[in-house]
Structures are given as structure tokens and as C-alpha cells.
C-alpha positions as CSV (number, residue, x, y, z in Angstrom):
1,M,14.6,22.3,1.5
2,D,17.0,19.3,0.7
3,K,15.2,16.5,-1.2
4,I,16.0,13.6,1.1
5,A,13.8,10.6,2.2
6,G,14.3,7.3,3.7
7,V,12.3,4.0,3.1
8,V,12.3,1.1,5.4
9,G,10.8,-1.9,3.7
10,L,11.6,-2.2,0.0
11,G,9.4,-4.9,-1.2
12,I,6.6,-4.5,-3.9
13,M,5.0,-1.2,-2.4
14,G,8.0,0.3,-0.5
15,G,10.3,-0.4,-3.7
16,A,7.9,1.3,-5.9
17,M,7.7,4.3,-3.5
18,A,11.5,4.4,-3.5
19,K,11.8,4.4,-7.2
20,N,9.4,7.1,-7.8
21,L,11.1,9.3,-5.1
22,L,14.5,8.6,-6.9
23,E,12.7,9.8,-10.3
24,A,11.5,12.9,-8.6
25,G,15.0,13.9,-7.6
26,F,15.2,12.9,-4.1
27,K,18.2,11.2,-2.5
28,V,16.8,7.9,-0.9
29,Y,18.2,6.1,1.9
30,G,16.8,2.6,2.3
31,F,16.8,-0.6,4.4
32,D,15.3,-4.1,4.0
33,V,16.2,-7.5,5.2
34,S,15.6,-9.1,1.6
35,E,18.9,-9.2,-0.3
36,E,16.9,-9.1,-3.5
37,A,15.0,-6.0,-2.5
38,K,18.2,-4.2,-1.5
39,A,19.7,-5.1,-4.9
40,R,16.7,-3.6,-6.8
41,F,17.0,-0.6,-4.7
42,V,20.8,0.0,-5.3
43,E,20.3,-0.6,-9.1
44,R,17.6,2.3,-9.2
45,G,20.1,4.6,-7.5
46,G,19.2,4.2,-3.8
47,E,21.7,4.3,-1.0
48,L,21.4,1.3,1.4
49,C,21.8,1.7,5.1
50,G,22.8,-1.0,7.8
51,S,19.6,-0.7,9.9
52,P,16.4,1.4,10.3
53,G,18.2,3.5,12.9
54,A,20.9,4.3,10.3
55,V,18.2,5.4,7.8
56,A,16.8,7.8,10.4
57,D,20.2,9.3,10.9
58,K,20.2,10.3,7.3
59,A,16.6,11.4,6.6
60,D,14.1,13.4,8.6
61,V,11.1,11.7,6.9
62,V,11.2,7.9,6.8
63,I,8.5,5.8,5.0
64,L,7.7,2.5,6.6
65,S,6.4,0.0,4.2
66,L,6.3,-3.4,6.3
67,P,4.8,-6.7,5.8
68,S,3.8,-7.5,9.4
69,V,3.1,-6.3,12.9
70,A,6.2,-8.0,14.1
71,A,8.3,-6.1,11.5
72,L,6.8,-2.9,12.8
73,D,7.5,-3.7,16.2
74,E,11.1,-4.5,15.4
75,V,11.6,-1.2,13.4
76,T,10.0,1.0,16.1
77,S,11.4,-0.7,19.3
78,G,13.9,-3.2,18.2
79,Q,17.7,-3.1,19.0
80,S,18.6,-1.6,15.6
81,G,15.4,0.3,15.2
82,L,14.4,3.9,14.6
83,P,14.7,4.9,18.4
84,T,18.4,4.1,18.2
85,S,18.8,7.1,16.0
86,S,19.5,10.6,17.8
87,N,17.6,12.4,15.2
88,K,14.6,14.1,17.1
89,N,13.4,15.7,13.8
90,L,12.4,12.4,12.6
91,V,8.9,12.0,11.1
92,A,8.3,8.1,10.4
93,V,5.4,7.5,8.1
94,E,3.6,4.2,8.6
95,M,2.0,3.3,5.2
96,S,1.1,-0.4,5.5
97,T,-2.1,-1.9,6.4
98,M,-2.0,-2.9,10.1
99,P,-4.3,-3.0,13.2
100,V,-4.8,0.2,15.0
101,E,-3.4,-1.1,18.3
102,A,-0.1,-2.1,16.5
103,K,0.3,1.2,15.1
104,Q,-0.5,2.9,18.3
105,R,2.1,1.0,20.1
106,A,4.6,2.1,17.5
107,H,3.5,5.7,17.9
108,D,4.0,5.5,21.8
109,S,7.5,3.9,21.3
110,L,8.8,6.7,19.1
111,K,7.2,9.2,21.1
112,A,9.0,8.2,24.2
113,V,12.3,9.1,22.5
114,G,11.0,12.4,21.1
115,Q,10.3,11.0,17.6
116,T,7.0,11.1,15.6
117,L,5.0,8.5,13.9
118,L,2.3,9.2,11.3
119,D,-0.6,6.8,10.4
120,C,-0.7,7.1,6.5
121,P,-1.7,3.9,4.8
122,V,-2.1,4.3,1.1
123,S,-4.9,3.2,-1.2
124,G,-3.7,1.4,-4.3
125,T,-2.1,-1.9,-5.5
126,G,1.6,-2.6,-6.3
127,A,1.0,-1.9,-9.9
128,Q,-0.5,1.5,-9.0
129,A,2.4,2.2,-6.6
130,W,4.8,1.6,-9.5
131,N,2.9,4.1,-11.6
132,K,2.7,6.7,-8.7
133,D,-1.1,6.2,-8.7
134,L,-1.4,6.0,-5.0
135,V,-3.7,7.9,-2.6
136,V,-2.2,8.9,0.8
137,L,-4.7,8.6,3.6
138,G,-3.0,10.6,6.3
139,S,-3.5,10.9,10.1
140,G,-1.6,12.1,13.1
141,E,0.1,15.4,13.9
142,E,-1.1,17.9,11.2
143,A,2.2,19.9,11.3
144,A,4.2,16.6,10.9
145,F,1.9,15.6,8.0
146,K,2.7,18.9,6.1
147,K,6.4,18.4,6.7
148,C,6.0,15.4,4.7
149,Q,4.1,17.0,1.7
150,A,7.0,17.1,-0.7
151,V,7.8,13.3,0.0
152,F,4.2,12.3,-0.5
153,E,4.1,14.3,-3.8
154,G,6.9,12.5,-4.8
155,M,5.5,8.9,-4.5
156,S,1.6,9.3,-4.8
157,R,-1.0,11.1,-7.1
158,K,-3.2,12.5,-4.2
159,Q,-2.8,13.1,-0.5
160,F,-5.6,13.5,2.2
161,Y,-5.2,14.6,5.7
162,I,-8.0,12.8,7.4
163,G,-7.6,13.6,11.2
164,P,-6.0,12.3,14.4
165,F,-3.9,9.3,14.6
166,S,-5.5,6.1,13.2
167,A,-8.0,8.1,11.2
168,G,-6.0,7.0,8.2
169,S,-6.1,3.3,9.0
170,K,-9.9,3.3,9.4
171,M,-10.3,5.0,6.0
172,K,-7.8,2.4,4.7
173,F,-10.0,-0.4,6.1
174,L,-13.1,1.0,4.2
175,A,-11.0,1.4,0.9
176,N,-9.9,-2.3,1.3
177,L,-13.5,-3.4,2.0
178,L,-14.4,-1.9,-1.4
179,V,-11.4,-3.4,-3.1
180,S,-12.3,-6.9,-1.9
181,I,-15.8,-6.5,-3.1
182,H,-15.0,-5.0,-6.5
183,N,-12.3,-7.4,-7.2
184,V,-14.7,-10.5,-6.5
185,A,-17.5,-8.8,-8.4
186,A,-15.3,-8.4,-11.7
187,A,-14.3,-12.1,-11.2
188,E,-17.9,-13.2,-11.1
189,A,-18.7,-11.1,-14.1
190,F,-15.9,-13.0,-16.1
191,A,-17.0,-16.4,-15.0
192,L,-20.8,-15.7,-15.7
193,G,-19.9,-14.1,-19.2
194,Q,-17.7,-17.0,-20.3
195,K,-20.2,-19.6,-19.1
196,A,-22.6,-17.7,-21.4
197,G,-20.4,-18.0,-24.3
198,L,-18.6,-14.5,-24.3
199,S,-15.0,-14.4,-24.7
200,A,-12.9,-13.0,-21.7
201,D,-11.2,-10.3,-23.9
202,V,-14.7,-9.0,-25.2
203,I,-16.1,-8.9,-21.7
204,F,-13.0,-6.7,-20.6
205,D,-13.1,-4.5,-23.6
206,V,-16.8,-3.7,-23.2
207,L,-17.3,-3.6,-19.4
208,Q,-14.2,-1.5,-18.6
209,D,-15.8,1.5,-20.4
210,S,-19.4,0.7,-19.1
211,A,-21.4,1.9,-16.2
212,G,-20.5,-1.2,-14.3
213,T,-16.8,-0.7,-14.4
214,S,-14.7,-0.2,-11.4
215,R,-10.9,0.5,-10.7
216,M,-10.4,-3.0,-9.8
217,F,-12.0,-4.4,-12.9
218,Q,-9.8,-1.9,-15.0
219,I,-6.6,-2.9,-13.0
220,R,-7.0,-6.7,-12.4
221,G,-9.3,-7.4,-15.6
222,P,-6.2,-8.0,-17.7
223,Q,-4.9,-10.7,-15.5
224,M,-8.4,-12.3,-15.5
225,V,-8.4,-12.2,-19.2
226,A,-5.0,-13.7,-19.5
227,D,-5.8,-16.3,-16.7
228,D,-2.2,-15.5,-15.5
229,Y,-1.8,-14.3,-12.0
230,T,1.9,-14.6,-11.5
231,N,2.6,-11.1,-12.1
232,V,1.8,-10.1,-8.5
233,T,0.8,-6.7,-7.2
234,A,-0.7,-8.1,-4.1
235,T,-0.8,-11.6,-2.8
236,V,-3.8,-13.6,-1.6
237,K,-1.7,-14.6,1.5
238,T,-1.2,-10.8,2.3
239,H,-4.8,-9.9,1.5
240,L,-6.0,-12.5,4.0
241,K,-4.1,-10.5,6.7
242,D,-6.1,-7.5,5.5
243,L,-9.5,-9.5,5.7
244,D,-8.7,-10.3,9.1
245,I,-8.1,-6.8,10.1
246,I,-11.3,-5.5,8.4
247,T,-13.5,-8.3,9.8
248,D,-12.3,-7.3,13.3
249,F,-12.8,-3.5,12.6
250,A,-16.4,-4.3,11.6
251,A,-17.2,-6.5,14.6
252,N,-15.7,-4.0,17.0
253,N,-18.0,-1.4,15.5
254,Q,-21.1,-3.7,15.5
255,V,-21.4,-3.7,11.7
256,S,-22.2,-7.1,9.9
257,A,-21.1,-6.1,6.4
258,P,-22.6,-9.2,4.7
259,V,-21.6,-8.3,1.2
260,Y,-18.1,-7.9,2.3
261,Q,-18.2,-11.2,4.3
262,A,-19.6,-13.2,1.2
263,A,-16.6,-11.6,-0.9
264,A,-14.0,-12.7,1.6
265,Q,-14.8,-16.4,1.0
266,Y,-13.3,-16.3,-2.4
267,Y,-10.0,-15.2,-1.1
268,Y,-10.1,-18.0,1.5
269,A,-10.9,-20.4,-1.3
270,A,-8.1,-19.1,-3.5
271,Y,-5.7,-19.8,-0.6
272,A,-7.2,-23.3,-0.2
273,M,-6.7,-24.0,-4.0
274,G,-2.8,-23.2,-3.5
275,R,-3.0,-19.7,-5.1
276,D,-1.7,-18.0,-1.9
277,M,1.2,-16.4,-3.5
278,E,-0.6,-15.4,-6.7
279,D,-2.2,-12.0,-7.3
280,T,-5.6,-11.5,-5.7
281,A,-7.0,-11.3,-9.1
282,S,-6.9,-15.1,-8.9
283,V,-10.3,-15.1,-7.4
284,C,-11.4,-15.1,-11.0
285,A,-10.2,-18.7,-11.2
286,V,-12.0,-19.5,-8.1
287,A,-15.3,-18.1,-9.7
288,E,-14.6,-20.1,-12.8
289,A,-14.0,-23.3,-11.0
290,M,-17.3,-22.9,-9.1
291,A,-19.1,-22.3,-12.3
292,G,-17.5,-25.0,-14.2
293,V,-15.9,-22.5,-16.8
294,K,-13.0,-24.3,-18.8
295,R,-10.4,-22.3,-20.3
């Protein structure tokens, strides 16, 4: 089987996926609206196409890593979208965090022209994506999922097939609920420890190897130690979109999720403090401000 893949959306996540596929020996065709993202992709050895449809002409498996519902709609039903390709073997893999209804609409749009869409969001940050430390949460047609296995292995460390279309998104909402809580828990630990006279670097060195650690503490802790949130792996602004999705998901299932709701307030506070384009680790700065911690 030829090692060929497409990636539509070459930002933090999609760009990292494309990089890992290239390093795994794939020929990767890509598209993005950002000139900067396109330039990085070409520098790493990718081949640009002029539209999502043109990517589908080149590759039977096309990863979609898109920033918004509007972008997903454009790629799956727009004038230069995937349906403009005559490739009936296409399996598009939507890997972003989006409302289930939006993904279902995209699924139906592609199905109408004989193409397939899988719902396969990933668990992991931009830094984890760069290091091939993502977990694929797959759902949709199982045969199509198996067709994508080599591509998944080229850009992630583990892959799960969870069930029918939208099961992957539901699992991702649970993963992001935990990420939101663990990130804030780490921030509160740093704020409390510093207020009590412990240094941030000692807090990190000890707790990262303790029973109280978490992946978020280990991944975002260094930014909290440095008090520098400019090396962005996921912006506060993007996370607010995810928070809205999780809140609606919980409400629709009649689950109050009070711990999650309390943690969510830190991200809204970070946005209000002008930290919207910083990494979500900046909730530590929110916790420190609330505690009166001075760096």
C-alpha cells in the first residue's frame, strides 16, 4: 500500500500531524488558508494543494484538523470542498473538537456524494501532537477506520475504535472535561504552594513524581514554573469553544458536573484578563492573582 495521506488544516495540531506523517515516510498533501502554516508545511517536505477538493484528488485518507464549525462546513460542502473531488474511495477523518450536530452534517454531506467521514478526535495538546503523543478516539464505519490504521499509526501513539459515528466525540468531551479540571488543579497547587513559601520549581519537581500528579501537571507545569504562557499548545480562546461544547453535552444528558463547572470559571477569568491567546496553562496566573501571589 502506498504511504500517501492528506491533511486539511495545517495549524498547531494539523501541522504536527503532517510533520509526523512526513517523518514516518508518507507523502503528504495539504491545504490551509494561512500562508504561514502553508510555508511551514512546505519547509517540512509537504506538497501543497489549492483546495480541500484537490487534496482529496491526491489521497484516499484525508485528515481534517479545523478550527471552527464554519471551516468544517466549508471543507465538506463548500465550492472547493471535498465533495468537488471525484474520489469515491475518500475517507475523511475529522479530528477536531466540534459539536456532534456539526460533524453529523459534514458526514451527511460527504455521504451524499459517495465519500466517507469518520469522527476521530484526538486526546492531547499541541505539544503532544508534535511528539506523536496523541490518542485517536475513533468512531464511524469500522472498515473505514481500519483503512486509516497506517495513517493513524504515523501520527499518534495509540488508537481506539469506540463505536458508531459520534462515539469518538463523546469520549473526547469526557477527556476534555478531565483536562480542564486537572489543568486548574495544577494551577491551584502552584498558587497555594507559593503562597505558603515554596518555590515553583520545587513544587513541580516533587509533585510531578507524586501520587497527586497528572498528565496536565507534567505537561503544563513547566510553563507554570516559568510564568511564561507564550509557547502555545492550546489557546484559552480555543478552549472556551471546547468548554461551551462540554457544557451543552452535560446539560443535554442532564448531568450537572459541578467540579467541571467550577474549573471552567478559571478559563473565562483568563480570557477576561486578556490572556485569550496564551496557553491554557495561564490559568495558573489566574489562581496566583486570586491568591495574591507575587512573582
